[in-house]
mmCIF file of the N, C-alpha and C atoms, coordinates in Angstrom:
data_MODEL
# 
_entry.id   MODEL 
# 
loop_
_atom_site.group_PDB 
_atom_site.id 
_atom_site.type_symbol 
_atom_site.label_atom_id 
_atom_site.label_alt_id 
_atom_site.label_comp_id 
_atom_site.label_asym_id 
_atom_site.label_entity_id 
_atom_site.label_seq_id 
_atom_site.pdbx_PDB_ins_code 
_atom_site.Cartn_x 
_atom_site.Cartn_y 
_atom_site.Cartn_z 
_atom_site.occupancy 
_atom_site.B_iso_or_equiv 
_atom_site.pdbx_formal_charge 
_atom_site.auth_seq_id 
_atom_site.auth_comp_id 
_atom_site.auth_asym_id 
_atom_site.auth_atom_id 
_atom_site.pdbx_PDB_model_num 
ATOM 1   N N  . MET A 1 1  ? 85.312  101.382 104.427 1.00 0.00 ? 1  MET A N  1 
ATOM 2   C CA . MET A 1 1  ? 85.677  99.976  104.458 1.00 0.00 ? 1  MET A CA 1 
ATOM 3   C C  . MET A 1 1  ? 84.502  99.166  104.983 1.00 0.00 ? 1  MET A C  1 
ATOM 4   N N  . SER A 1 2  ? 84.255  98.035  104.370 1.00 0.00 ? 2  SER A N  1 
ATOM 5   C CA . SER A 1 2  ? 83.134  97.217  104.811 1.00 0.00 ? 2  SER A CA 1 
ATOM 6   C C  . SER A 1 2  ? 83.501  96.436  106.064 1.00 0.00 ? 2  SER A C  1 
ATOM 7   N N  . GLU A 1 3  ? 82.481  96.026  106.768 1.00 0.00 ? 3  GLU A N  1 
ATOM 8   C CA . GLU A 1 3  ? 82.649  95.270  108.004 1.00 0.00 ? 3  GLU A CA 1 
ATOM 9   C C  . GLU A 1 3  ? 83.320  93.926  107.719 1.00 0.00 ? 3  GLU A C  1 
ATOM 10  N N  . THR A 1 4  ? 84.171  93.484  108.638 1.00 0.00 ? 4  THR A N  1 
ATOM 11  C CA . THR A 1 4  ? 84.865  92.210  108.446 1.00 0.00 ? 4  THR A CA 1 
ATOM 12  C C  . THR A 1 4  ? 84.225  91.121  109.286 1.00 0.00 ? 4  THR A C  1 
ATOM 13  N N  . ARG A 1 5  ? 84.495  89.899  108.882 1.00 0.00 ? 5  ARG A N  1 
ATOM 14  C CA . ARG A 1 5  ? 84.028  88.710  109.599 1.00 0.00 ? 5  ARG A CA 1 
ATOM 15  C C  . ARG A 1 5  ? 85.236  87.868  109.963 1.00 0.00 ? 5  ARG A C  1 
ATOM 16  N N  . LEU A 1 6  ? 85.158  87.204  111.088 1.00 0.00 ? 6  LEU A N  1 
ATOM 17  C CA . LEU A 1 6  ? 86.194  86.277  111.511 1.00 0.00 ? 6  LEU A CA 1 
ATOM 18  C C  . LEU A 1 6  ? 85.762  84.877  111.110 1.00 0.00 ? 6  LEU A C  1 
ATOM 19  N N  . ALA A 1 7  ? 86.656  84.146  110.472 1.00 0.00 ? 7  ALA A N  1 
ATOM 20  C CA . ALA A 1 7  ? 86.312  82.809  110.000 1.00 0.00 ? 7  ALA A CA 1 
ATOM 21  C C  . ALA A 1 7  ? 87.538  81.891  110.057 1.00 0.00 ? 7  ALA A C  1 
ATOM 22  N N  . VAL A 1 8  ? 87.262  80.604  110.061 1.00 0.00 ? 8  VAL A N  1 
ATOM 23  C CA . VAL A 1 8  ? 88.300  79.590  109.927 1.00 0.00 ? 8  VAL A CA 1 
ATOM 24  C C  . VAL A 1 8  ? 87.994  78.801  108.664 1.00 0.00 ? 8  VAL A C  1 
ATOM 25  N N  . VAL A 1 9  ? 88.969  78.736  107.773 1.00 0.00 ? 9  VAL A N  1 
ATOM 26  C CA . VAL A 1 9  ? 88.825  77.945  106.556 1.00 0.00 ? 9  VAL A CA 1 
ATOM 27  C C  . VAL A 1 9  ? 89.584  76.648  106.774 1.00 0.00 ? 9  VAL A C  1 
ATOM 28  N N  . SER A 1 10 ? 88.878  75.539  106.721 1.00 0.00 ? 10 SER A N  1 
ATOM 29  C CA . SER A 1 10 ? 89.482  74.211  106.858 1.00 0.00 ? 10 SER A CA 1 
ATOM 30  C C  . SER A 1 10 ? 89.711  73.658  105.462 1.00 0.00 ? 10 SER A C  1 
ATOM 31  N N  . ILE A 1 11 ? 90.931  73.202  105.220 1.00 0.00 ? 11 ILE A N  1 
ATOM 32  C CA . ILE A 1 11 ? 91.320  72.783  103.877 1.00 0.00 ? 11 ILE A CA 1 
ATOM 33  C C  . ILE A 1 11 ? 91.965  71.407  103.941 1.00 0.00 ? 11 ILE A C  1 
ATOM 34  N N  . ILE A 1 12 ? 91.553  70.528  103.047 1.00 0.00 ? 12 ILE A N  1 
ATOM 35  C CA . ILE A 1 12 ? 92.217  69.233  102.881 1.00 0.00 ? 12 ILE A CA 1 
ATOM 36  C C  . ILE A 1 12 ? 92.756  69.192  101.458 1.00 0.00 ? 12 ILE A C  1 
ATOM 37  N N  . VAL A 1 13 ? 94.058  68.956  101.360 1.00 0.00 ? 13 VAL A N  1 
ATOM 38  C CA . VAL A 1 13 ? 94.726  68.879  100.061 1.00 0.00 ? 13 VAL A CA 1 
ATOM 39  C C  . VAL A 1 13 ? 95.014  67.408  99.782  1.00 0.00 ? 13 VAL A C  1 
ATOM 40  N N  . GLU A 1 14 ? 94.292  66.847  98.818  1.00 0.00 ? 14 GLU A N  1 
ATOM 41  C CA . GLU A 1 14 ? 94.463  65.441  98.456  1.00 0.00 ? 14 GLU A CA 1 
ATOM 42  C C  . GLU A 1 14 ? 95.440  65.257  97.307  1.00 0.00 ? 14 GLU A C  1 
ATOM 43  N N  . ASP A 1 15 ? 95.680  66.325  96.545  1.00 0.00 ? 15 ASP A N  1 
ATOM 44  C CA . ASP A 1 15 ? 96.610  66.288  95.421  1.00 0.00 ? 15 ASP A CA 1 
ATOM 45  C C  . ASP A 1 15 ? 97.696  67.323  95.671  1.00 0.00 ? 15 ASP A C  1 
ATOM 46  N N  . THR A 1 16 ? 98.856  66.874  96.125  1.00 0.00 ? 16 THR A N  1 
ATOM 47  C CA . THR A 1 16 ? 99.918  67.810  96.488  1.00 0.00 ? 16 THR A CA 1 
ATOM 48  C C  . THR A 1 16 ? 100.482 68.563  95.289  1.00 0.00 ? 16 THR A C  1 
ATOM 49  N N  . ASP A 1 17 ? 100.165 68.144  94.073  1.00 0.00 ? 17 ASP A N  1 
ATOM 50  C CA . ASP A 1 17 ? 100.606 68.878  92.886  1.00 0.00 ? 17 ASP A CA 1 
ATOM 51  C C  . ASP A 1 17 ? 99.991  70.273  92.821  1.00 0.00 ? 17 ASP A C  1 
ATOM 52  N N  . CYS A 1 18 ? 98.891  70.499  93.541  1.00 0.00 ? 18 CYS A N  1 
ATOM 53  C CA . CYS A 1 18 ? 98.244  71.810  93.508  1.00 0.00 ? 18 CYS A CA 1 
ATOM 54  C C  . CYS A 1 18 ? 98.658  72.678  94.698  1.00 0.00 ? 18 CYS A C  1 
ATOM 55  N N  . SER A 1 19 ? 99.615  72.221  95.493  1.00 0.00 ? 19 SER A N  1 
ATOM 56  C CA . SER A 1 19 ? 100.046 72.985  96.672  1.00 0.00 ? 19 SER A CA 1 
ATOM 57  C C  . SER A 1 19 ? 100.594 74.359  96.310  1.00 0.00 ? 19 SER A C  1 
ATOM 58  N N  . ASP A 1 20 ? 101.361 74.440  95.229  1.00 0.00 ? 20 ASP A N  1 
ATOM 59  C CA . ASP A 1 20 ? 101.912 75.735  94.821  1.00 0.00 ? 20 ASP A CA 1 
ATOM 60  C C  . ASP A 1 20 ? 100.800 76.722  94.470  1.00 0.00 ? 20 ASP A C  1 
ATOM 61  N N  . ARG A 1 21 ? 99.779  76.246  93.761  1.00 0.00 ? 21 ARG A N  1 
ATOM 62  C CA . ARG A 1 21 ? 98.655  77.125  93.390  1.00 0.00 ? 21 ARG A CA 1 
ATOM 63  C C  . ARG A 1 21 ? 97.880  77.553  94.631  1.00 0.00 ? 21 ARG A C  1 
ATOM 64  N N  . LEU A 1 22 ? 97.702  76.628  95.580  1.00 0.00 ? 22 LEU A N  1 
ATOM 65  C CA . LEU A 1 22 ? 96.997  76.962  96.818  1.00 0.00 ? 22 LEU A CA 1 
ATOM 66  C C  . LEU A 1 22 ? 97.784  77.990  97.618  1.00 0.00 ? 22 LEU A C  1 
ATOM 67  N N  . ASN A 1 23 ? 99.081  77.796  97.748  1.00 0.00 ? 23 ASN A N  1 
ATOM 68  C CA . ASN A 1 23 ? 99.903  78.756  98.486  1.00 0.00 ? 23 ASN A CA 1 
ATOM 69  C C  . ASN A 1 23 ? 99.912  80.124  97.820  1.00 0.00 ? 23 ASN A C  1 
ATOM 70  N N  . ALA A 1 24 ? 99.923  80.164  96.488  1.00 0.00 ? 24 ALA A N  1 
ATOM 71  C CA . ALA A 1 24 ? 99.860  81.440  95.774  1.00 0.00 ? 24 ALA A CA 1 
ATOM 72  C C  . ALA A 1 24 ? 98.533  82.142  96.050  1.00 0.00 ? 24 ALA A C  1 
ATOM 73  N N  . LEU A 1 25 ? 97.462  81.382  96.097  1.00 0.00 ? 25 LEU A N  1 
ATOM 74  C CA . LEU A 1 25 ? 96.144  81.940  96.391  1.00 0.00 ? 25 LEU A CA 1 
ATOM 75  C C  . LEU A 1 25 ? 96.100  82.491  97.812  1.00 0.00 ? 25 LEU A C  1 
ATOM 76  N N  . LEU A 1 26 ? 96.624  81.742  98.778  1.00 0.00 ? 26 LEU A N  1 
ATOM 77  C CA . LEU A 1 26 ? 96.658  82.223  100.154 1.00 0.00 ? 26 LEU A CA 1 
ATOM 78  C C  . LEU A 1 26 ? 97.525  83.472  100.264 1.00 0.00 ? 26 LEU A C  1 
ATOM 79  N N  . HIS A 1 27 ? 98.612  83.521  99.530  1.00 0.00 ? 27 HIS A N  1 
ATOM 80  C CA . HIS A 1 27 ? 99.470  84.704  99.530  1.00 0.00 ? 27 HIS A CA 1 
ATOM 81  C C  . HIS A 1 27 ? 98.713  85.924  98.985  1.00 0.00 ? 27 HIS A C  1 
ATOM 82  N N  . GLU A 1 28 ? 97.903  85.700  97.974  1.00 0.00 ? 28 GLU A N  1 
ATOM 83  C CA . GLU A 1 28 ? 97.108  86.779  97.378  1.00 0.00 ? 28 GLU A CA 1 
ATOM 84  C C  . GLU A 1 28 ? 96.154  87.406  98.396  1.00 0.00 ? 28 GLU A C  1 
ATOM 85  N N  . PHE A 1 29 ? 95.640  86.593  99.318  1.00 0.00 ? 29 PHE A N  1 
ATOM 86  C CA . PHE A 1 29 ? 94.715  87.067  100.351 1.00 0.00 ? 29 PHE A CA 1 
ATOM 87  C C  . PHE A 1 29 ? 95.422  87.275  101.686 1.00 0.00 ? 29 PHE A C  1 
ATOM 88  N N  . GLY A 1 30 ? 96.743  87.331  101.656 1.00 0.00 ? 30 GLY A N  1 
ATOM 89  C CA . GLY A 1 30 ? 97.558  87.395  102.863 1.00 0.00 ? 30 GLY A CA 1 
ATOM 90  C C  . GLY A 1 30 ? 97.248  88.534  103.809 1.00 0.00 ? 30 GLY A C  1 
ATOM 91  N N  . GLU A 1 31 ? 96.806  89.659  103.269 1.00 0.00 ? 31 GLU A N  1 
ATOM 92  C CA . GLU A 1 31 ? 96.521  90.807  104.137 1.00 0.00 ? 31 GLU A CA 1 
ATOM 93  C C  . GLU A 1 31 ? 95.376  90.529  105.110 1.00 0.00 ? 31 GLU A C  1 
ATOM 94  N N  . TYR A 1 32 ? 94.553  89.530  104.819 1.00 0.00 ? 32 TYR A N  1 
ATOM 95  C CA . TYR A 1 32 ? 93.409  89.199  105.670 1.00 0.00 ? 32 TYR A CA 1 
ATOM 96  C C  . TYR A 1 32 ? 93.678  88.010  106.588 1.00 0.00 ? 32 TYR A C  1 
ATOM 97  N N  . ILE A 1 33 ? 94.761  87.288  106.359 1.00 0.00 ? 33 ILE A N  1 
ATOM 98  C CA . ILE A 1 33 ? 95.033  86.071  107.115 1.00 0.00 ? 33 ILE A CA 1 
ATOM 99  C C  . ILE A 1 33 ? 95.661  86.413  108.458 1.00 0.00 ? 33 ILE A C  1 
ATOM 100 N N  . VAL A 1 34 ? 95.023  85.932  109.528 1.00 0.00 ? 34 VAL A N  1 
ATOM 101 C CA . VAL A 1 34 ? 95.504  86.143  110.887 1.00 0.00 ? 34 VAL A CA 1 
ATOM 102 C C  . VAL A 1 34 ? 96.578  85.102  111.212 1.00 0.00 ? 34 VAL A C  1 
ATOM 103 N N  . GLY A 1 35 ? 96.348  83.876  110.784 1.00 0.00 ? 35 GLY A N  1 
ATOM 104 C CA . GLY A 1 35 ? 97.301  82.799  111.025 1.00 0.00 ? 35 GLY A CA 1 
ATOM 105 C C  . GLY A 1 35 ? 96.889  81.543  110.277 1.00 0.00 ? 35 GLY A C  1 
ATOM 106 N N  . ARG A 1 36 ? 97.856  80.638  110.136 1.00 0.00 ? 36 ARG A N  1 
ATOM 107 C CA . ARG A 1 36 ? 97.552  79.389  109.459 1.00 0.00 ? 36 ARG A CA 1 
ATOM 108 C C  . ARG A 1 36 ? 98.384  78.275  110.054 1.00 0.00 ? 36 ARG A C  1 
ATOM 109 N N  . MET A 1 37 ? 97.828  77.085  109.996 1.00 0.00 ? 37 MET A N  1 
ATOM 110 C CA . MET A 1 37 ? 98.514  75.897  110.489 1.00 0.00 ? 37 MET A CA 1 
ATOM 111 C C  . MET A 1 37 ? 98.334  74.805  109.451 1.00 0.00 ? 37 MET A C  1 
ATOM 112 N N  . GLY A 1 38 ? 99.409  74.146  109.109 1.00 0.00 ? 38 GLY A N  1 
ATOM 113 C CA . GLY A 1 38 ? 99.340  73.060  108.152 1.00 0.00 ? 38 GLY A CA 1 
ATOM 114 C C  . GLY A 1 38 ? 99.939  71.802  108.740 1.00 0.00 ? 38 GLY A C  1 
ATOM 115 N N  . ILE A 1 39 ? 99.262  70.689  108.522 1.00 0.00 ? 39 ILE A N  1 
ATOM 116 C CA . ILE A 1 39 ? 99.720  69.407  109.053 1.00 0.00 ? 39 ILE A CA 1 
ATOM 117 C C  . ILE A 1 39 ? 99.770  68.403  107.914 1.00 0.00 ? 39 ILE A C  1 
ATOM 118 N N  . PRO A 1 40 ? 100.961 67.889  107.595 1.00 0.00 ? 40 PRO A N  1 
ATOM 119 C CA . PRO A 1 40 ? 101.017 66.816  106.594 1.00 0.00 ? 40 PRO A CA 1 
ATOM 120 C C  . PRO A 1 40 ? 100.616 65.499  107.268 1.00 0.00 ? 40 PRO A C  1 
ATOM 121 N N  . TYR A 1 41 ? 99.605  64.859  106.725 1.00 0.00 ? 41 TYR A N  1 
ATOM 122 C CA . TYR A 1 41 ? 99.149  63.577  107.276 1.00 0.00 ? 41 TYR A CA 1 
ATOM 123 C C  . TYR A 1 41 ? 99.651  62.495  106.324 1.00 0.00 ? 41 TYR A C  1 
ATOM 124 N N  . ARG A 1 42 ? 100.879 62.084  106.536 1.00 0.00 ? 42 ARG A N  1 
ATOM 125 C CA . ARG A 1 42 ? 101.564 61.178  105.622 1.00 0.00 ? 42 ARG A CA 1 
ATOM 126 C C  . ARG A 1 42 ? 100.883 59.815  105.498 1.00 0.00 ? 42 ARG A C  1 
ATOM 127 N N  . ALA A 1 43 ? 100.280 59.347  106.572 1.00 0.00 ? 43 ALA A N  1 
ATOM 128 C CA . ALA A 1 43 ? 99.625  58.032  106.542 1.00 0.00 ? 43 ALA A CA 1 
ATOM 129 C C  . ALA A 1 43 ? 98.498  57.989  105.501 1.00 0.00 ? 43 ALA A C  1 
ATOM 130 N N  . LYS A 1 44 ? 97.877  59.121  105.260 1.00 0.00 ? 44 LYS A N  1 
ATOM 131 C CA . LYS A 1 44 ? 96.780  59.202  104.279 1.00 0.00 ? 44 LYS A CA 1 
ATOM 132 C C  . LYS A 1 44 ? 97.211  59.898  102.996 1.00 0.00 ? 44 LYS A C  1 
ATOM 133 N N  . GLY A 1 45 ? 98.421  60.455  102.989 1.00 0.00 ? 45 GLY A N  1 
ATOM 134 C CA . GLY A 1 45 ? 98.912  61.140  101.796 1.00 0.00 ? 45 GLY A CA 1 
ATOM 135 C C  . GLY A 1 45 ? 98.219  62.452  101.507 1.00 0.00 ? 45 GLY A C  1 
ATOM 136 N N  . VAL A 1 46 ? 97.769  63.145  102.564 1.00 0.00 ? 46 VAL A N  1 
ATOM 137 C CA . VAL A 1 46 ? 97.078  64.417  102.409 1.00 0.00 ? 46 VAL A CA 1 
ATOM 138 C C  . VAL A 1 46 ? 97.720  65.462  103.328 1.00 0.00 ? 46 VAL A C  1 
ATOM 139 N N  . SER A 1 47 ? 97.368  66.708  103.107 1.00 0.00 ? 47 SER A N  1 
ATOM 140 C CA . SER A 1 47 ? 97.732  67.796  104.014 1.00 0.00 ? 47 SER A CA 1 
ATOM 141 C C  . SER A 1 47 ? 96.450  68.445  104.507 1.00 0.00 ? 47 SER A C  1 
ATOM 142 N N  . VAL A 1 48 ? 96.451  68.819  105.780 1.00 0.00 ? 48 VAL A N  1 
ATOM 143 C CA . VAL A 1 48 ? 95.293  69.454  106.393 1.00 0.00 ? 48 VAL A CA 1 
ATOM 144 C C  . VAL A 1 48 ? 95.727  70.835  106.869 1.00 0.00 ? 48 VAL A C  1 
ATOM 145 N N  . LEU A 1 49 ? 94.973  71.858  106.467 1.00 0.00 ? 49 LEU A N  1 
ATOM 146 C CA . LEU A 1 49 ? 95.290  73.234  106.850 1.00 0.00 ? 49 LEU A CA 1 
ATOM 147 C C  . LEU A 1 49 ? 94.100  73.882  107.537 1.00 0.00 ? 49 LEU A C  1 
ATOM 148 N N  . ALA A 1 50 ? 94.417  74.765  108.469 1.00 0.00 ? 50 ALA A N  1 
ATOM 149 C CA . ALA A 1 50 ? 93.413  75.626  109.087 1.00 0.00 ? 50 ALA A CA 1 
ATOM 150 C C  . ALA A 1 50 ? 93.913  77.060  108.920 1.00 0.00 ? 50 ALA A C  1 
ATOM 151 N N  . VAL A 1 51 ? 93.087  77.910  108.326 1.00 0.00 ? 51 VAL A N  1 
ATOM 152 C CA . VAL A 1 51 ? 93.464  79.300  108.070 1.00 0.00 ? 51 VAL A CA 1 
ATOM 153 C C  . VAL A 1 51 ? 92.453  80.202  108.769 1.00 0.00 ? 51 VAL A C  1 
ATOM 154 N N  . VAL A 1 52 ? 92.945  81.043  109.667 1.00 0.00 ? 52 VAL A N  1 
ATOM 155 C CA . VAL A 1 52 ? 92.087  82.021  110.348 1.00 0.00 ? 52 VAL A CA 1 
ATOM 156 C C  . VAL A 1 52 ? 92.155  83.306  109.542 1.00 0.00 ? 52 VAL A C  1 
ATOM 157 N N  . ILE A 1 53 ? 90.982  83.832  109.210 1.00 0.00 ? 53 ILE A N  1 
ATOM 158 C CA . ILE A 1 53 ? 90.905  85.001  108.332 1.00 0.00 ? 53 ILE A CA 1 
ATOM 159 C C  . ILE A 1 53 ? 89.925  86.018  108.907 1.00 0.00 ? 53 ILE A C  1 
ATOM 160 N N  . ASP A 1 54 ? 90.288  87.281  108.808 1.00 0.00 ? 54 ASP A N  1 
ATOM 161 C CA . ASP A 1 54 ? 89.429  88.388  109.229 1.00 0.00 ? 54 ASP A CA 1 
ATOM 162 C C  . ASP A 1 54 ? 89.303  89.313  108.024 1.00 0.00 ? 54 ASP A C  1 
ATOM 163 N N  . ALA A 1 55 ? 88.169  89.228  107.352 1.00 0.00 ? 55 ALA A N  1 
ATOM 164 C CA . ALA A 1 55 ? 88.006  89.930  106.078 1.00 0.00 ? 55 ALA A CA 1 
ATOM 165 C C  . ALA A 1 55 ? 86.527  90.205  105.825 1.00 0.00 ? 55 ALA A C  1 
ATOM 166 N N  . PRO A 1 56 ? 86.247  91.097  104.867 1.00 0.00 ? 56 PRO A N  1 
ATOM 167 C CA . PRO A 1 56 ? 84.854  91.258  104.450 1.00 0.00 ? 56 PRO A CA 1 
ATOM 168 C C  . PRO A 1 56 ? 84.313  89.929  103.903 1.00 0.00 ? 56 PRO A C  1 
ATOM 169 N N  . GLN A 1 57 ? 83.047  89.701  104.119 1.00 0.00 ? 57 GLN A N  1 
ATOM 170 C CA . GLN A 1 57 ? 82.395  88.451  103.702 1.00 0.00 ? 57 GLN A CA 1 
ATOM 171 C C  . GLN A 1 57 ? 82.671  88.123  102.238 1.00 0.00 ? 57 GLN A C  1 
ATOM 172 N N  . GLU A 1 58 ? 82.627  89.115  101.366 1.00 0.00 ? 58 GLU A N  1 
ATOM 173 C CA . GLU A 1 58 ? 82.821  88.849  99.940  1.00 0.00 ? 58 GLU A CA 1 
ATOM 174 C C  . GLU A 1 58 ? 84.245  88.380  99.633  1.00 0.00 ? 58 GLU A C  1 
ATOM 175 N N  . LYS A 1 59 ? 85.229  88.836  100.411 1.00 0.00 ? 59 LYS A N  1 
ATOM 176 C CA . LYS A 1 59 ? 86.607  88.385  100.214 1.00 0.00 ? 59 LYS A CA 1 
ATOM 177 C C  . LYS A 1 59 ? 86.772  86.932  100.653 1.00 0.00 ? 59 LYS A C  1 
ATOM 178 N N  . ILE A 1 60 ? 86.143  86.579  101.768 1.00 0.00 ? 60 ILE A N  1 
ATOM 179 C CA . ILE A 1 60 ? 86.208  85.193  102.247 1.00 0.00 ? 60 ILE A CA 1 
ATOM 180 C C  . ILE A 1 60 ? 85.532  84.268  101.237 1.00 0.00 ? 60 ILE A C  1 
ATOM 181 N N  . ASN A 1 61 ? 84.386  84.697  100.732 1.00 0.00 ? 61 ASN A N  1 
ATOM 182 C CA . ASN A 1 61 ? 83.678  83.889  99.730  1.00 0.00 ? 61 ASN A CA 1 
ATOM 183 C C  . ASN A 1 61 ? 84.500  83.751  98.451  1.00 0.00 ? 61 ASN A C  1 
ATOM 184 N N  . ALA A 1 62 ? 85.181  84.816  98.058  1.00 0.00 ? 62 ALA A N  1 
ATOM 185 C CA . ALA A 1 62 ? 86.020  84.757  96.859  1.00 0.00 ? 62 ALA A CA 1 
ATOM 186 C C  . ALA A 1 62 ? 87.170  83.776  97.061  1.00 0.00 ? 62 ALA A C  1 
ATOM 187 N N  . LEU A 1 63 ? 87.793  83.826  98.228  1.00 0.00 ? 63 LEU A N  1 
ATOM 188 C CA . LEU A 1 63 ? 88.900  82.915  98.515  1.00 0.00 ? 63 LEU A CA 1 
ATOM 189 C C  . LEU A 1 63 ? 88.449  81.463  98.480  1.00 0.00 ? 63 LEU A C  1 
ATOM 190 N N  . THR A 1 64 ? 87.383  81.144  99.194  1.00 0.00 ? 64 THR A N  1 
ATOM 191 C CA . THR A 1 64 ? 86.933  79.755  99.237  1.00 0.00 ? 64 THR A CA 1 
ATOM 192 C C  . THR A 1 64 ? 86.401  79.300  97.886  1.00 0.00 ? 64 THR A C  1 
ATOM 193 N N  . GLY A 1 65 ? 85.778  80.198  97.148  1.00 0.00 ? 65 GLY A N  1 
ATOM 194 C CA . GLY A 1 65 ? 85.305  79.848  95.809  1.00 0.00 ? 65 GLY A CA 1 
ATOM 195 C C  . GLY A 1 65 ? 86.450  79.493  94.881  1.00 0.00 ? 65 GLY A C  1 
ATOM 196 N N  . ARG A 1 66 ? 87.522  80.269  94.954  1.00 0.00 ? 66 ARG A N  1 
ATOM 197 C CA . ARG A 1 66 ? 88.687  79.992  94.112  1.00 0.00 ? 66 ARG A CA 1 
ATOM 198 C C  . ARG A 1 66 ? 89.401  78.719  94.561  1.00 0.00 ? 66 ARG A C  1 
ATOM 199 N N  . MET A 1 67 ? 89.389  78.450  95.864  1.00 0.00 ? 67 MET A N  1 
ATOM 200 C CA . MET A 1 67 ? 89.954  77.181  96.351  1.00 0.00 ? 67 MET A CA 1 
ATOM 201 C C  . MET A 1 67 ? 89.170  76.001  95.788  1.00 0.00 ? 67 MET A C  1 
ATOM 202 N N  . GLY A 1 68 ? 87.860  76.162  95.732  1.00 0.00 ? 68 GLY A N  1 
ATOM 203 C CA . GLY A 1 68 ? 87.002  75.097  95.229  1.00 0.00 ? 68 GLY A CA 1 
ATOM 204 C C  . GLY A 1 68 ? 87.255  74.765  93.767  1.00 0.00 ? 68 GLY A C  1 
ATOM 205 N N  . MET A 1 69 ? 87.854  75.689  93.040  1.00 0.00 ? 69 MET A N  1 
ATOM 206 C CA . MET A 1 69 ? 88.158  75.442  91.630  1.00 0.00 ? 69 MET A CA 1 
ATOM 207 C C  . MET A 1 69 ? 89.479  74.702  91.451  1.00 0.00 ? 69 MET A C  1 
ATOM 208 N N  . LEU A 1 70 ? 90.240  74.559  92.533  1.00 0.00 ? 70 LEU A N  1 
ATOM 209 C CA . LEU A 1 70 ? 91.485  73.795  92.462  1.00 0.00 ? 70 LEU A CA 1 
ATOM 210 C C  . LEU A 1 70 ? 91.162  72.311  92.613  1.00 0.00 ? 70 LEU A C  1 
ATOM 211 N N  . GLY A 1 71 ? 91.524  71.524  91.638  1.00 0.00 ? 71 GLY A N  1 
ATOM 212 C CA . GLY A 1 71 ? 91.288  70.085  91.747  1.00 0.00 ? 71 GLY A CA 1 
ATOM 213 C C  . GLY A 1 71 ? 92.137  69.510  92.870  1.00 0.00 ? 71 GLY A C  1 
ATOM 214 N N  . GLY A 1 72 ? 91.577  68.594  93.622  1.00 0.00 ? 72 GLY A N  1 
ATOM 215 C CA . GLY A 1 72 ? 92.317  67.962  94.702  1.00 0.00 ? 72 GLY A CA 1 
ATOM 216 C C  . GLY A 1 72 ? 92.313  68.731  96.003  1.00 0.00 ? 72 GLY A C  1 
ATOM 217 N N  . VAL A 1 73 ? 91.524  69.828  96.067  1.00 0.00 ? 73 VAL A N  1 
ATOM 218 C CA . VAL A 1 73 ? 91.435  70.638  97.281  1.00 0.00 ? 73 VAL A CA 1 
ATOM 219 C C  . VAL A 1 73 ? 89.975  70.726  97.705  1.00 0.00 ? 73 VAL A C  1 
ATOM 220 N N  . THR A 1 74 ? 89.720  70.468  98.992  1.00 0.00 ? 74 THR A N  1 
ATOM 221 C CA . THR A 1 74 ? 88.397  70.644  99.570  1.00 0.00 ? 74 THR A CA 1 
ATOM 222 C C  . THR A 1 74 ? 88.503  71.696  100.654 1.00 0.00 ? 74 THR A C  1 
ATOM 223 N N  . ALA A 1 75 ? 87.612  72.674  100.644 1.00 0.00 ? 75 ALA A N  1 
ATOM 224 C CA . ALA A 1 75 ? 87.648  73.750  101.644 1.00 0.00 ? 75 ALA A CA 1 
ATOM 225 C C  . ALA A 1 75 ? 86.246  74.031  102.158 1.00 0.00 ? 75 ALA A C  1 
ATOM 226 N N  . LYS A 1 76 ? 86.155  74.218  103.464 1.00 0.00 ? 76 LYS A N  1 
ATOM 227 C CA . LYS A 1 76 ? 84.891  74.598  104.119 1.00 0.00 ? 76 LYS A CA 1 
ATOM 228 C C  . LYS A 1 76 ? 85.198  75.733  105.083 1.00 0.00 ? 76 LYS A C  1 
ATOM 229 N N  . THR A 1 77 ? 84.229  76.605  105.257 1.00 0.00 ? 77 THR A N  1 
ATOM 230 C CA . THR A 1 77 ? 84.431  77.784  106.098 1.00 0.00 ? 77 THR A CA 1 
ATOM 231 C C  . THR A 1 77 ? 83.452  77.796  107.251 1.00 0.00 ? 77 THR A C  1 
ATOM 232 N N  . LEU A 1 78 ? 83.978  78.134  108.423 1.00 0.00 ? 78 LEU A N  1 
ATOM 233 C CA . LEU A 1 78 ? 83.175  78.304  109.622 1.00 0.00 ? 78 LEU A CA 1 
ATOM 234 C C  . LEU A 1 78 ? 83.283  79.761  110.034 1.00 0.00 ? 78 LEU A C  1 
ATOM 235 N N  . PHE A 1 79 ? 82.149  80.466  110.090 1.00 0.00 ? 79 PHE A N  1 
ATOM 236 C CA . PHE A 1 79 ? 82.136  81.873  110.434 1.00 0.00 ? 79 PHE A CA 1 
ATOM 237 C C  . PHE A 1 79 ? 81.803  82.066  111.902 1.00 0.00 ? 79 PHE A C  1 
ATOM 238 N N  . SER A 1 80 ? 82.463  83.039  112.528 1.00 0.00 ? 80 SER A N  1 
ATOM 239 C CA . SER A 1 80 ? 82.121  83.457  113.872 1.00 0.00 ? 80 SER A CA 1 
ATOM 240 C C  . SER A 1 80 ? 80.867  84.321  113.802 1.00 0.00 ? 80 SER A C  1 
ATOM 241 N N  . LYS A 1 81 ? 80.120  84.371  114.868 1.00 0.00 ? 81 LYS A N  1 
ATOM 242 C CA . LYS A 1 81 ? 78.964  85.269  114.882 1.00 0.00 ? 81 LYS A CA 1 
ATOM 243 C C  . LYS A 1 81 ? 79.377  86.709  115.156 1.00 0.00 ? 81 LYS A C  1 
ATOM 244 N N  . TYR A 1 82 ? 80.639  86.948  115.428 1.00 0.00 ? 82 TYR A N  1 
ATOM 245 C CA . TYR A 1 82 ? 81.154  88.288  115.721 1.00 0.00 ? 82 TYR A CA 1 
ATOM 246 C C  . TYR A 1 82 ? 81.769  88.928  114.518 1.00 0.00 ? 82 TYR A C  1 
# 
């Protein structure tokens, strides 16, 4: 098994029509997800999520890359040095 990295993926969902696709994607990578928090920001009409993930680097990159292909979703990843 390859070495894992700890990361936080910050996600802003501007188009709630893609929420089902985003949740399906997160479910697909569920074995690596440590925890997640979602906050609906109704005043701006967006949702903000933070997903903590412990996975091999290539899996994290695959997840964020696939998120980037969803219209209306912006995702950025912060990696721990550990």
